[in-house]
C-alpha positions in Angstrom: 86.7 77.4 108.6 89.6 75.5 107.4 90.6 75.4 103.7 89.6 72.2 101.6 92.3 70.4 99.9 91.1 71.5 96.9 91.7 75.2 97.8 95.2 74.3 99.2 96.4 72.5 96.2 95.6 74.8 93.8 96.9 77.8 95.6 100.2 75.6 96.2 100.1 75.3 92.4 99.5 79.0 91.7 102.2 80.1 93.9 104.8 77.6 92.2 103.7 79.1 88.6 104.0 82.8 90.1 107.3 82.0 91.3 108.5 80.8 88.2 107.0 83.5 85.8 105.8 86.3 88.1 103.8 89.1 86.0 105.1 92.2 84.7 105.8 94.7 87.5 104.7 92.3 90.1 108.2 90.7 90.9 107.4 88.5 94.2 104.7 87.2 96.5 105.5 85.7 100.1 103.2 83.0 101.4 103.7 81.1 104.6 102.5 77.5 103.9 100.9 76.9 107.1 98.6 79.5 106.3 97.9 79.4 102.5 94.9 81.5 102.5 96.9 84.7 103.2 99.3 86.2 100.4 101.5 89.2 100.8 102.4 90.8 97.2 105.0 93.0 95.9 104.5 95.6 93.1 107.2 97.6 91.2 105.8 100.9 90.1 105.7 100.8 86.5 108.0 103.3 84.5 106.0 106.3 82.9 103.5 106.4 85.7 103.3 108.4 88.7 104.3 105.0 90.7 107.5 105.1 88.8 110.3 104.1 91.4 107.9 103.1 94.2 107.5 99.5 95.8 104.0 98.8 97.1 103.0 95.8 99.5 99.7 94.2 100.0 97.8 91.5 100.8 95.1 88.8 99.6 92.9 87.1 101.8 91.6 83.8 100.2 88.2 82.1 101.2 88.2 78.5 102.4 86.1 78.1 99.1 88.7 79.3 96.6 88.9 79.2 93.9 85.0 78.9 93.7 85.0 82.2 95.7 87.2 85.5 95.1 89.7 87.0 97.6 89.9 90.2 99.5 92.3 92.7 98.2 94.3 95.0 100.3 97.0 97.5 99.8 99.5 98.0 102.9 102.1 100.6 101.3 100.9 104.2 101.3 100.6 104.9 97.4 98.2 107.6 96.9 95.5 105.6 95.0 94.2 103.5 97.6 93.5 103.7 101.4 95.7 101.4 103.4 94.6 98.2 105.2 91.1 98.6 103.5 89.5 95.8 101.3 89.2 97.2 97.9 86.0 97.2 95.8 87.3 95.8 92.4 85.5 93.1 89.8 87.6 90.6 91.1 87.4 90.8 94.7 85.3 89.6 97.2 82.8 92.8 96.8 81.6 91.0 93.3 81.2 87.3 94.0 78.6 87.4 91.1 81.5 88.1 88.4 84.2 86.1 89.8 85.5 83.2 87.5 87.1 80.2 89.2 89.7 80.3 86.0 91.0 83.4 87.2 94.3 83.1 89.1 96.4 84.9 91.4 98.4 86.4 88.6 95.6 87.6 87.1 94.0 89.0 89.9 97.4 91.0 90.8 97.7 92.2 87.2 93.9 93.4 87.4 94.7 95.2 90.5 97.8 97.0 89.0 95.9 97.8 85.7 93.1 99.4 88.0 96.0 101.2 90.1 97.1 103.0 86.7 93.5 104.1 86.3 91.5 107.1 87.8 88.4 105.4 88.2 87.0 105.7 91.8 85.6 102.8 94.0 85.1 101.9 97.5 88.7 102.0 99.0 90.3 104.4 96.5 91.4 108.0 97.2 92.0 111.0 95.5 95.4 112.5 95.1 97.7 114.7 92.8 100.1 113.1 90.8 102.7 114.8 92.5 101.6 113.3 95.6 101.5 109.8 94.1 105.4 110.4 93.1 106.1 111.7 96.8 104.4 108.4 98.0 106.5 106.4 95.5 109.7 108.2 96.5 109.1 107.3 100.4 107.7 104.0 99.8 110.9 101.9 99.9 111.8 103.4 103.5 108.5 103.1 104.4 108.6 99.3 103.9 111.7 98.8 105.1 110.8 100.3 108.6 108.7 97.4 108.9 110.9 94.0 110.1 108.4 91.6 108.8 108.2 93.2 105.3 112.1 93.1 105.3 111.9 89.2 106.0 109.1 88.8 103.6 110.9 90.7 100.8 114.6 90.8 101.0 114.8 91.9 97.4 113.7 95.4 99.0 117.1 95.7 101.1 118.9 94.7 98.0 117.3 97.4 96.0 118.0 100.2 98.7 121.5 99.0 98.7 121.9 99.4 95.0 120.5 103.1 95.5 123.3 103.7 98.0 120.8 104.2 100.9 118.8 106.9 98.9 115.1 106.3 98.1 114.6 108.6 95.7 115.3 107.1 92.5 113.6 104.1 90.9 115.0 100.5 91.1 115.0 97.7 88.6 112.8 94.6 89.2 114.0 91.7 90.8 113.2 88.2 90.9 110.8 86.6 93.4 112.5 84.9 96.3 111.3 81.5 96.7 111.8 81.4 100.6 109.1 81.6 102.8 109.0 83.0 106.4 109.3 79.8 108.7 107.0 81.3 111.3 103.0 82.3 111.0 102.3 85.9 109.9 102.3 88.1 112.8 99.7 90.5 111.1 96.4 89.5 111.4 94.4 92.7 111.1 93.7 95.3 108.5 95.4 97.4 110.5 98.9 95.5 110.1 101.3 97.3 108.0 102.0 100.7 109.4 104.5 99.4 111.3 103.9 96.3 113.0 107.2 94.9 113.2 108.8 92.0 114.9 106.8 89.2 115.9 108.2 89.2 119.3 107.1 92.9 120.0 104.6 93.5 122.6 101.1 94.1 121.3 101.3 97.9 122.8 104.7 98.6 121.2 103.6 97.2 117.8 100.6 99.4 117.9 102.7 102.5 119.1 105.2 101.5 116.0 102.2 101.4 113.6 100.9 104.8 114.8 104.4 106.3 114.7 105.2 105.1 111.0 101.9 106.6 110.1 102.7 110.0 111.7 105.9 110.1 109.8 104.1 109.5 106.5 101.8 112.2 107.4 104.3 114.6 108.5 104.3 114.6 111.8 107.7 113.2 113.0 107.4 115.4 116.1 104.0 113.3 117.0 106.1 109.9 116.3 109.0 111.0 118.8 106.5 112.0 121.5 104.5 108.4 121.0 107.7 106.4 120.9 109.2 108.1 123.9 106.3 107.2 126.0 106.7 103.6 125.0 110.7 103.6 125.6 110.1 104.8 128.9 108.1 101.8 130.0 111.4 99.7 128.8 114.0 100.7 131.4 117.0 98.4 130.4 116.2 96.8 127.0 114.0 98.7 124.8 112.8 96.9 121.8 115.5 97.9 119.1 112.5 98.7 116.5 111.2 101.3 118.7 114.8 102.7 119.0 115.3 102.9 115.1 111.8 104.5 114.8 112.6 107.2 117.3 115.8 107.7 115.6 114.4 107.9 112.1 111.9 110.6 113.4 114.7 112.6 115.2 116.7 112.6 111.9 113.6 113.9 110.0 112.9 116.7 112.4 116.6 117.6 111.6 118.7 116.5 114.8 121.1 114.2 113.2 123.5 114.1 116.0 120.7 112.8 118.5 119.7 110.5 115.5 123.1 109.3 115.4 123.6 108.9 119.2 120.3 106.8 119.3 121.4 104.7 116.5 125.1 104.0 117.9 123.8 102.7 121.2 122.4 99.5 119.3 125.0 99.2 116.9 127.5 98.8 119.5 125.1 96.6 121.3 124.8 98.6 124.6 122.0 98.0 127.0 120.1 101.4 126.8 120.4 105.0 125.2 120.9 106.1 128.6 123.8 103.9 129.3 125.4 104.6 125.6 125.3 108.4 126.5 127.2 107.7 129.9 129.7 105.6 128.0 128.9 102.5 130.2 128.5 100.0 127.4 131.4 98.6 125.6 131.2 98.0 121.7 130.6 94.3 121.0 128.6 94.0 124.3 126.3 91.1 124.5 122.6 92.0 124.4 121.2 92.4 127.6 119.2 89.6 129.7 115.6 89.5 128.0 116.6 91.2 125.0 117.0 89.1 121.7 120.2 89.7 119.8 119.8 92.0 116.8 119.9 89.9 113.6 123.0 90.6 111.3 121.0 92.4 108.8 119.5 94.6 111.4 122.9 95.7 112.2 124.3 96.2 108.9 121.4 98.6 108.3 121.9 100.5 111.4 125.3 100.9 110.9 124.8 102.3 107.3 122.2 104.6 108.6 124.5 105.5 111.3 127.1 106.2 108.8 125.0 108.5 106.5 123.6 110.2 109.7 127.1 111.1 110.5 128.1 112.4 107.2 125.1 114.2 107.1 125.5 115.7 110.6 129.0 117.1 109.4 127.7 118.8 106.2 124.9 120.5 108.6 127.3 121.7 110.9 129.7 123.2 108.3 126.8 124.8 106.8 125.4 126.3 109.8 129.3 127.8 110.5 129.6 129.1 107.1 126.3 130.7 107.4 127.1 132.5 110.8 130.4 133.8 108.7 128.0 135.1 106.1 129.4 132.5 103.8 126.0 132.0 102.2 127.1 130.6 98.7 129.3 128.1 100.8 126.6 127.3 103.3 124.5 126.6 100.5 126.9 124.2 99.0 127.5 122.5 102.5 123.7 121.9 102.8 123.2 120.7 99.5 126.1 118.1 100.4 123.9 117.2 103.5 120.6 116.9 101.5 122.5 114.5 99.0 123.0 112.2 101.9 119.9 112.9 103.9 117.3 114.6 101.7 114.5 114.2 104.0 115.8 116.5 106.9 113.3 119.2 107.5 116.1 121.6 109.5 118.4 121.2 106.5 115.7 122.1 104.0 114.9 124.9 106.2 118.3 126.1 106.5 118.8 125.9 102.6 116.0 127.9 102.0 117.6 130.7 104.3 120.7 130.3 102.6 119.3 130.7 99.1 117.2 133.7 100.5 120.2 135.5 101.4 121.5 134.8 97.7 118.4 136.4 96.4 117.3 133.1 95.1 113.7 133.5 96.7 111.6 131.1 94.4 114.3 128.3 95.0 114.1 129.1 98.4 110.3 128.6 98.6 110.9 125.1 97.5 112.9 124.1 100.2 110.9 125.7 102.6 107.7 123.7 101.2 109.8 120.5 101.7 110.5 121.1 105.0 106.9 121.4 105.7 106.2 118.3 103.8 108.4 116.4 106.2 107.5 118.4 109.4 104.2 119.9 108.9 104.2 121.7 112.1 107.9 123.4 111.8 107.1 126.8 112.5 110.6 128.1 111.4 109.8 126.8 108.0 106.7 128.3 107.9 108.3 131.6 108.7 110.6 131.1 105.9 108.4 130.1 103.3 106.4 133.0 104.3 109.2 135.5 103.6 110.5 133.9 100.7 107.3 134.3 99.1 107.1 137.9 99.9 110.5 138.6 98.8 109.7 136.7 95.5 106.7 139.2 95.1 104.0 136.5 95.5 102.2 138.4 97.7 98.9 136.5 97.9 100.7 133.0 98.8 102.9 134.9 101.2 99.7 136.5 102.8 98.4 132.8 103.2 101.5 131.7 104.7 101.5 134.4 107.2 97.9 133.6 108.1 98.8 130.6 109.2 101.5 131.5 111.4 99.4 133.9 113.2 97.1 131.1 113.9 100.4 129.6 115.8 101.5 133.0 117.2 98.6 135.2 117.6 100.3 137.9 119.5 103.4 138.3 117.2 103.4 141.5 116.0 106.1 141.2 113.6 104.2 138.5 111.9 100.9 140.6 111.7 103.0 143.4 110.2 104.5 141.2 107.5 100.8 140.0 106.9 99.5 143.4 106.7 102.2 144.2 104.3 101.7 141.1 102.0 98.1 142.0 101.9 98.6 145.5 100.9 100.7 144.6 98.2 98.5 142.0 96.7 95.6 144.7 96.4 98.1 147.1 94.8 99.2 144.3 92.0 
C-alpha cells in the first residue's frame, strides 16, 4: 500500500525539523526520499550510562497511514539492551496503536526509545545483560557499524568519529551534526535481518547473507567460524571476490591473532590486485586497474583499508618483538612490546594470550587472568587462552575458578593427563581452603 500525500508531507516536514534540531544523543537520521516510510536513526550512547561511547543504528518503519498509526521500531547494532532486527514493544510503537497519538513526531518517538533504553524495564524485544556486557557492546559498536558499507554511506559521521579516535574504537566520541545528504539509491536492506553486515548494494544475496552471519560471529566471539564461512564464499569467486568479503575475512583473521595474514589480505586490495592468490605470488602491480567484472573500490574504502593495513603492520611488528623477547626470557621486555601491540590493536586474541603468559612469568597472575579472559571474549574457542586462564587462576590461588576453567579444558581435551592432574590439584586445594 502506497503512502498517502498526507503521510509523505508529514514525514518530509519531520525530516527537515529533525535535521535542523536533532534531539540530544540522537544526532542523525538517514532517509531515502524514494521510500519515506523507512528511516534509519543514529543514537550516541549518553555519558554516565553503560552505553557511553557507543553508536547505535536502528530503523523506523512507518505505516502508510502515518501519523494516524504508529511506526515499528527496530535496533540494528548489538547493544545489550534490545534484540537486534526485532520489533520492539513500546508504548509509541506499532505494538500499542491504542496508546499512539498523531501529535507525536519522529523526534519524540526516538527520545522515548532512548529513555526506555536507559531503563531496566523488560518488554518484547528486550534482553538481560550485565552493565559490563553493555559497556563491551558500546566499545565494539563503532567498529561493528563501520563494517557495513551501507551504514558507512548512511552515516559518514561514524568514520569521522573513528578518525578522531585515531583508529581506536574503545573511547567515547563527541556528538556530530546530522548530515543532510541522503542516499541516492533505494535502501538495500528490506528485511529485519538486514544489519549484521548486509553491505554494498552490489553484493550477491548469498554473499550478503554470509557477511551478515560472519559479522554476527565476530560479535559472538567466533572469529574462526567467520573465517571458515567467508573462505567458503571466497572460493566461489576465482578472480574478483567482493571487497567486503575480503575485508571481513582480514578483520576476523586479525581478531584470531594472525596480523601478518590479515595485512596480506588487506594489501591485496589496497594495491588494487586481482585476487589474494595473485598478490601472494607477486603478480599484481600496485595501482593496477580493478579486474573485469569488479567495481573499483571507492576512495573512502581504500583509505580505510590503508589505515587498517598500517595499523596491523605496526601491531605485527610489536607482536614479533614481544615473541622474540619472550623466547629470550626477557619477560618484562616482552610485556612492554605486547602492550604496544595492544595499544594499536586491542582485540587480537593471540597477543592478549601472550600478554597473559608474560605477566604470569613476572608473577602478576591476577593481571594475567584479565588478559586471558579478554582473549577468550574475542575468540571463545581459543584453547591456549583457556589453558592460560586456568593456569593463571591456579597460580593466583583462585582454586575454585581454576577448577572450573580446567573442567572446560577437559571437555575439549578429554585424554590430556596433564590437564586432569591440574584439575585434580585445584580441586584438592579448593577443599583445603
